[in-house]
C-alpha positions in Angstrom: -18.3 -9.2 9.3 -20.2 -12.5 9.5 -22.0 -14.4 6.7 -25.4 -13.4 8.1 -24.4 -9.8 7.6 -24.2 -10.2 3.8 -27.8 -9.2 2.9 -27.5 -6.0 4.9 -24.0 -5.4 3.4 -25.5 -5.8 -0.1 -28.4 -3.4 0.8 -25.9 -0.8 2.0 -23.8 -1.2 -1.2 -26.9 -0.8 -3.3 -27.9 2.4 -1.5 -24.4 3.9 -1.3 -22.8 2.8 -4.6 -25.7 3.2 -7.0 -23.3 3.4 -10.0 -21.1 0.6 -8.9 -23.3 -2.5 -8.4 -21.8 -5.7 -7.1 -23.6 -9.0 -6.5 -23.8 -10.4 -3.0 -21.6 -13.3 -4.1 -18.7 -10.9 -4.5 -19.0 -9.8 -0.8 -19.4 -13.5 0.2 -16.3 -14.5 -1.7 -14.1 -11.8 -0.1 -15.4 -12.7 3.3 -14.6 -16.3 2.7 -11.2 -15.6 1.3 -10.0 -13.1 3.8 -12.3 -12.6 6.8 -9.8 -10.6 8.7 -10.2 -7.8 6.2 -14.0 -7.6 6.4 -15.7 -5.4 9.0 -19.2 -4.0 9.7 -20.3 -0.9 11.6 -23.2 -1.9 13.8 -25.6 0.5 15.3 -27.5 -0.6 18.4 -31.2 -1.2 17.6 -30.7 -0.1 13.9 -28.6 -2.9 12.3 -25.7 -2.2 10.1 -24.6 1.3 9.2 -21.6 0.4 7.0 -18.9 -2.0 6.1 -15.4 -2.4 4.8 -13.9 -5.2 2.6 -10.2 -5.4 2.1 -7.6 -8.1 1.3 -4.1 -8.8 -0.1 -3.8 -8.3 -3.8 -1.6 -7.5 -6.8 -0.2 -3.9 -6.9 -1.4 -1.8 -9.8 -3.9 -4.5 -10.8 -7.2 -3.8 -9.1 -9.9 -6.4 -9.5 -12.6 -5.4 -11.9 -15.9 -4.3 -10.5 -18.4 -7.2 -9.6 -15.9 -10.0 -10.4 -14.9 -13.0 -8.3 -11.2 -13.1 -7.7 -10.9 -16.9 -6.9 -8.1 -16.6 -4.4 -5.9 -14.2 -2.5 -2.5 -14.1 -4.1 0.6 -15.4 -2.4 2.7 -13.5 -2.3 0.6 -10.3 -2.5 2.2 -7.0 -3.4 -0.4 -4.7 -1.9 -3.1 -4.6 0.8 -6.2 -3.7 -1.3 -9.2 -1.8 0.1 -11.9 -3.2 -2.1 -14.8 -1.2 -0.6 -15.9 1.0 2.2 -19.4 2.2 2.5 -21.3 4.1 5.2 -24.9 5.1 5.1 -25.4 8.9 5.1 -26.6 8.9 8.6 -23.4 7.2 9.8 -21.0 9.7 8.3 -19.3 12.6 9.9 -18.4 11.0 13.2 -14.9 9.7 12.3 -15.9 6.0 11.9 -14.5 5.8 8.3 -11.2 7.5 9.3 -10.9 5.2 12.3 -11.2 2.0 10.3 -8.8 3.3 7.6 -6.2 3.9 10.4 -6.8 0.4 11.6 -6.2 -1.0 8.1 -3.1 1.0 7.7 -1.7 -0.3 11.0 -2.7 -3.8 10.1 -1.0 -3.6 6.7 2.2 -2.2 8.1 2.3 -4.8 10.8 1.6 -7.6 8.3 4.5 -6.4 6.2 2.6 -5.2 3.1 4.7 -2.6 1.2 1.6 -0.5 0.5 -2.2 -0.2 0.5 -4.1 0.5 -2.6 -7.7 1.2 -3.7 -9.9 2.6 -6.5 -11.4 5.9 -5.4 -14.9 6.5 -6.8 -17.8 8.9 -6.2 -15.5 11.9 -5.5 -13.9 10.1 -2.6 -10.3 10.9 -3.6 -10.1 13.9 -1.1 -11.1 11.6 1.8 -8.3 9.2 0.8 -5.8 12.1 0.3 -6.5 13.2 3.9 -5.2 9.8 5.0 -2.0 10.0 2.9 -3.1 8.2 -0.2 -1.9 9.6 -3.5 -3.2 9.0 -7.0 -1.0 6.7 -9.2 -1.2 7.9 -12.8 -0.7 5.1 -15.3 -2.2 5.2 -18.8 -2.9 1.5 -19.0 -4.5 1.4 -15.6 -6.5 4.5 -16.2 -8.1 2.8 -19.2 -9.1 -0.2 -17.0 -10.5 2.2 -14.4 -12.8 3.7 -17.0 -15.1 0.7 -16.4 -15.8 2.3 -13.0 -16.2 5.9 -14.3 -14.2 8.7 -15.9 -13.2 10.1 -12.5 -12.0 6.8 -10.8 -8.5 7.0 -9.3 -6.1 4.2 -8.3 -4.6 5.4 -5.1 -1.7 4.2 -3.0 -0.3 4.6 0.5 3.1 3.4 1.7 2.7 3.0 5.4 5.5 4.3 7.7 
């Protein structure tokens, strides 16, 4: 991902995550703080079809939706997948699974003890297929209610 991709990234987010709006400045900050965790899926002639934003973070403490984080923590206790979004016409060809596998390999190689994310929009089954499991924590579940009632904090410990 490059800074000039941000307007398209925001447009994809607005289209894919209708109930989870985030300002472009959130994407811009994550890209600035941890560019090696930000990717786009480009389609020849058609522009962007999707993106992923990920970065080191604190285990069991996902950032709130649409909030600037200020800095990447050192040390970090998880590799956090902030967001993955694909336009409907880009789904079903394995692109999302491919990037998840790359992130898992990256996190393992970099020495992160786990990967974590907040699953929304009925995406938990997708993440479960990649080995993620829901972490049930009453305090955390209360915080996740700001996303929606079905949001799940999910974790994967790479092998």
